C-alpha positions as semicolon CSV with decimal commas, in nm:
position;residue;x (nm);y (nm);z (nm)
1;M;6,029;-1,421;16,747
2;N;6,390;-1,347;16,648
3;S;6,411;-0,982;16,759
4;T;6,737;-0,858;16,906
5;I;6,752;-0,592;17,175
6;T;7,079;-0,420;17,269
7;C;7,109;-0,247;17,607
8;F;7,377;0,013;17,658
9;G;7,535;0,155;17,968
10;E;7,639;0,085;18,322
11;I;7,707;-0,254;18,479
12;L;7,813;-0,249;18,845
13;W;7,788;-0,399;19,191
14;D;7,507;-0,276;19,414
15;V;7,668;-0,283;19,756
16;L;7,409;-0,345;20,027
17;P;7,463;-0,332;20,401
18;T;7,526;-0,710;20,424
19;S;7,609;-0,815;20,069
20;K;7,668;-0,714;19,712
21;Q;7,474;-0,799;19,394
22;P;7,512;-0,737;19,022
23;G;7,321;-0,432;18,899
24;G;7,289;-0,143;18,658
25;A;6,961;-0,078;18,476
26;P;7,085;-0,183;18,126
27;M;7,214;-0,516;18,257
28;N;6,889;-0,573;18,455
29;V;6,680;-0,509;18,145
30;A;6,893;-0,748;17,939
31;A;6,870;-1,021;18,204
32;D;6,491;-0,983;18,235
33;L;6,454;-0,999;17,856
34;R;6,653;-1,322;17,856
35;N;6,403;-1,461;18,108
36;F;6,139;-1,413;17,835
37;G;6,359;-1,578;17,570
38;V;6,447;-1,253;17,392
39;N;6,785;-1,226;17,224
40;A;6,914;-0,947;17,448
41;Q;7,276;-0,827;17,466
42;L;7,469;-0,562;17,664
43;I;7,725;-0,300;17,567
44;S;7,922;-0,196;17,874
45;R;8,270;-0,201;18,031
46;V;8,425;-0,353;18,340
47;G;8,767;-0,335;18,496
48;S;9,025;-0,616;18,486
49;D;8,981;-0,660;18,864
50;E;8,807;-0,945;19,047
51;L;8,480;-0,757;19,059
52;G;8,485;-0,728;18,679
53;K;8,556;-1,100;18,639
54;E;8,266;-1,182;18,869
55;L;8,030;-0,961;18,667
56;L;8,138;-1,134;18,344
57;Q;8,069;-1,471;18,509
58;F;7,726;-1,345;18,620
59;L;7,640;-1,233;18,265
60;A;7,735;-1,579;18,136
61;Q;7,511;-1,741;18,396
62;K;7,220;-1,520;18,283
63;G;7,283;-1,612;17,914
64;I;7,386;-1,256;17,826
65;P;7,667;-1,251;17,567
66;T;7,987;-1,088;17,690
67;E;8,139;-1,008;17,350
68;L;8,013;-0,647;17,370
69;V;8,136;-0,588;17,725
70;Q;8,479;-0,429;17,719
71;T;8,749;-0,492;17,985
72;G;8,962;-0,189;18,069
73;Q;9,293;-0,181;18,252
74;S;9,293;0,172;18,393
75;H;8,965;0,199;18,589
76;L;8,793;-0,017;18,844
77;T;8,463;-0,198;18,795
78;G;8,157;0,011;18,889
79;V;8,009;0,016;19,237
80;A;7,697;0,174;19,376
81;K;7,623;0,192;19,748
82;A;7,259;0,126;19,808
83;N;7,052;0,283;20,089
84;L;6,757;0,055;20,174
85;S;6,614;0,259;20,458
86;D;6,301;0,306;20,248
87;S;6,209;-0,022;20,076
88;N;5,986;0,161;19,827
89;E;6,250;0,414;19,719
90;V;6,601;0,279;19,713
91;T;6,875;0,547;19,678
92;Y;7,234;0,505;19,562
93;K;7,573;0,666;19,592
94;I;7,737;0,586;19,257
95;V;8,114;0,586;19,251
96;Q;8,288;0,789;18,977
97;P;8,497;0,746;18,766
98;V;8,473;0,373;18,690
99;A;8,515;0,141;18,396
100;W;8,173;0,205;18,238
101;D;8,251;0,576;18,213
102;Y;8,500;0,485;17,937
103;I;8,303;0,268;17,687
104;Q;8,497;0,295;17,364
105;A;8,344;0,329;17,016
106;E;8,431;0,013;16,825
107;L;8,315;-0,111;16,489
108;H;8,162;-0,433;16,621
109;L;7,949;-0,235;16,863
110;T;7,816;-0,022;16,577
111;K;7,736;-0,331;16,373
112;A;7,559;-0,491;16,670
113;V;7,337;-0,187;16,720
114;E;7,260;-0,154;16,349
115;A;7,136;-0,516;16,351
116;S;6,923;-0,473;16,660
117;D;6,548;-0,408;16,655
118;F;6,562;-0,200;16,974
119;F;6,837;-0,005;17,145
120;V;6,785;0,067;17,516
121;Y;6,982;0,341;17,687
122;G;6,968;0,565;17,995
123;S;7,100;0,896;18,122
124;L;7,343;0,770;18,386
125;A;7,601;0,625;18,149
126;A;7,612;0,955;17,964
127;R;7,759;1,131;18,268
128;S;8,116;1,101;18,130
129;P;8,244;1,248;17,798
130;Q;8,384;0,919;17,663
131;T;8,075;0,701;17,715
132;R;7,845;0,987;17,612
133;Q;8,032;1,024;17,284
134;T;8,002;0,648;17,218
135;L;7,631;0,654;17,305
136;L;7,551;0,944;17,069
137;A;7,737;0,772;16,785
138;L;7,539;0,452;16,840
139;L;7,210;0,642;16,853
140;D;7,295;0,757;16,497
141;V;7,267;0,399;16,369
142;A;7,000;0,257;16,601
143;Q;6,656;0,158;16,470
144;Q;6,402;0,189;16,753
145;K;6,553;0,390;17,036
146;V;6,422;0,334;17,391
147;F;6,525;0,591;17,652
148;D;6,499;0,456;18,009
149;V;6,545;0,799;18,170
150;N;6,666;0,686;18,517
151;L;6,777;1,020;18,658
152;R;7,039;0,979;18,933
153;A;7,143;1,309;19,094
154;P;7,403;1,454;19,054
155;H;7,486;1,257;18,740
156;Y;7,280;1,444;18,477
157;E;7,222;1,784;18,326
158;R;6,912;1,918;18,155
159;D;7,074;1,982;17,814
160;L;7,199;1,628;17,789
161;V;6,870;1,469;17,903
162;E;6,682;1,680;17,649
163;E;6,916;1,566;17,373
164;L;6,855;1,206;17,471
165;L;6,479;1,266;17,472
166;H;6,486;1,420;17,125
167;R;6,677;1,109;16,998
168;A;6,420;0,862;17,142
169;N;6,127;0,683;16,984
170;M;5,999;0,553;17,321
171;V;6,062;0,695;17,665
172;K;6,002;0,525;17,999
173;L;6,035;0,718;18,321
174;N;5,880;0,730;18,669
175;E;5,630;0,984;18,807
176;H;5,898;1,181;18,989
177;E;6,107;1,210;18,675
178;L;5,801;1,315;18,479
179;A;5,734;1,596;18,722
180;E;6,095;1,713;18,704
181;L;6,107;1,709;18,327
182;A;5,768;1,884;18,294
183;G;5,883;2,143;18,541
184;W;6,161;2,244;18,305
185;Y;5,913;2,418;18,074
186;A;5,574;2,432;18,245
187;E;5,398;2,390;18,575
188;P;5,340;2,013;18,619
189;G;4,970;1,929;18,614
190;E;4,740;1,629;18,582
191;L;4,909;1,310;18,457
192;R;4,754;1,276;18,109
193;P;4,798;1,636;17,984
194;T;5,149;1,642;18,128
195;M;5,236;1,324;17,935
196;Q;5,075;1,468;17,625
197;Q;5,289;1,782;17,648
198;L;5,610;1,578;17,695
199;R;5,522;1,345;17,409
200;E;5,454;1,631;17,171
201;R;5,755;1,839;17,284
202;Y;6,002;1,563;17,206
203;N;5,807;1,402;16,922
204;L;5,791;1,064;17,089
205;K;5,610;0,759;16,952
206;T;5,549;0,612;17,294
207;L;5,570;0,757;17,647
208;C;5,535;0,530;17,950
209;V;5,525;0,649;18,311
210;T;5,558;0,409;18,606
211;L;5,357;0,512;18,912
212;G;5,494;0,279;19,181
213;E;5,229;0,092;19,366
214;K;4,964;0,279;19,160
215;G;5,063;0,103;18,839
216;A;5,161;0,283;18,515
217;A;5,029;0,494;18,231
218;L;5,107;0,487;17,858
219;L;5,047;0,733;17,577
220;D;5,107;0,646;17,209
221;E;4,942;0,699;16,875
222;T;4,651;0,475;16,977
223;G;4,568;0,684;17,282
224;F;4,608;0,688;17,659
225;V;4,604;0,376;17,877
226;Q;4,633;0,352;18,256
227;Q;4,688;0,028;18,444
228;P;4,631;0,003;18,822
229;G;4,903;-0,153;19,034
230;F;4,907;-0,512;19,170
231;P;4,910;-0,509;19,549
232;V;5,210;-0,705;19,678
233;T;5,429;-0,743;19,985
234;V;5,749;-0,566;19,884
235;A;6,085;-0,729;19,955
236;D;6,263;-0,443;19,776
237;T;6,199;-0,240;19,457
238;I;6,548;-0,287;19,313
239;G;6,508;-0,379;18,945
240;S;6,126;-0,347;18,943
241;G;6,128;-0,067;18,687
242;D;6,381;-0,257;18,471
243;A;6,164;-0,566;18,477
244;F;5,863;-0,351;18,383
245;L;6,047;-0,223;18,076
246;A;6,170;-0,565;17,972
247;A;5,819;-0,711;17,995
248;Y;5,668;-0,419;17,798
249;L;5,921;-0,454;17,518
250;Y;5,866;-0,830;17,510
251;K;5,489;-0,796;17,471
252;T;5,533;-0,519;17,212
253;I;5,758;-0,740;17,004
254;R;5,488;-1,009;17,025
255;G;5,236;-0,762;16,877
256;E;5,023;-0,721;17,193
257;S;4,805;-0,415;17,236
258;A;4,931;-0,130;17,448
259;R;4,675;-0,216;17,716
260;N;4,779;-0,581;17,742
261;A;5,147;-0,499;17,727
262;L;5,110;-0,244;18,003
263;A;4,917;-0,482;18,229
264;F;5,179;-0,755;18,184
265;A;5,457;-0,509;18,245
266;C;5,301;-0,390;18,569
267;A;5,255;-0,750;18,682
268;T;5,621;-0,826;18,609
269;G;5,742;-0,520;18,799
270;A;5,519;-0,608;19,095
271;Y;5,640;-0,971;19,093
272;V;6,004;-0,864;19,099
273;A;5,929;-0,634;19,394
274;T;5,824;-0,944;19,593
275;R;6,168;-1,098;19,547
276;P;6,495;-0,970;19,689
277;G;6,750;-0,851;19,432
278;A;6,733;-0,696;19,088
279;T;6,723;-0,998;18,858
280;P;6,529;-1,289;19,002
281;L;6,455;-1,579;18,767
282;F;6,102;-1,587;18,621
283;T;5,912;-1,707;18,320
284;E;5,624;-1,571;18,117
285;E;5,405;-1,842;18,266
286;K;5,505;-1,743;18,619
287;I;5,408;-1,381;18,553
288;Q;5,077;-1,482;18,388
289;S;4,995;-1,699;18,691
290;F;5,083;-1,414;18,930
291;Q;4,873;-1,172;18,724
292;A;4,572;-1,406;18,715
293;M;4,591;-1,466;19,091
294;A;4,612;-1,093;19,165
295;L;4,307;-1,025;18,944
296;L;4,115;-1,307;19,115
297;V;4,196;-1,168;19,461
298;D;4,093;-0,822;19,349
299;S;3,757;-0,943;19,201
300;N;3,675;-1,123;19,530
301;K;3,714;-0,807;19,742
């Protein structure tokens, strides 16, 4: 398996009440893919400050190449202030403008994306004109385009999100985002028909919706699959959706069926929720063991 996945967008510090930790969905996905041995890389931008240097050190520790991460002189490294009052629904106040709002279009970035099997992007990094322009240019040369919707109010507008949807081959979003997007053109209804409408409207190959503790659902050319959640004791949900996406892409690369890939992705997201922080270390074997144990417990009920 020599597939390359390039993730694009924000890298920042999640500032918690008592500490700070590296974050940003694209970085989390890249780190989780590296846990599975996938050749994942990140396009982003940090400041030349101490926080930026620390993030570059963190990437190196995670095995993520830093050649595609720019260092700017004029803007500080990104920061998001996390509110953990609800462990199942973390909210953020995301500082603006910061370094990743100014990702520059460079030839070596274009070549990296052209050579990648998958290109993962979200809506948050497109909040600023400079990074949006760079993203749209890279989408022109990307092969398989994976849109991790990740709506963060007030950092998105409908027109832009719809353009990013039209550009995608695969879309992953949560149930709240599905309801919001569906509400733009119809009254949200039952899960499957709503997903079907969204998939057809934007001509998507694959649509995946995470349902929190209830698991996830997937719709592609082979049909509709729904996977129940794995009951866990939640430490926090930071990074769970990112781990889910990384695991799904990993199993898809390996040629697994949609059903098996979805089950493994749900198990990975659930496992990460049992650990504090966005990017805990894990292996495929660890997730398989967790998945098997959860199924055993469920069958004995």
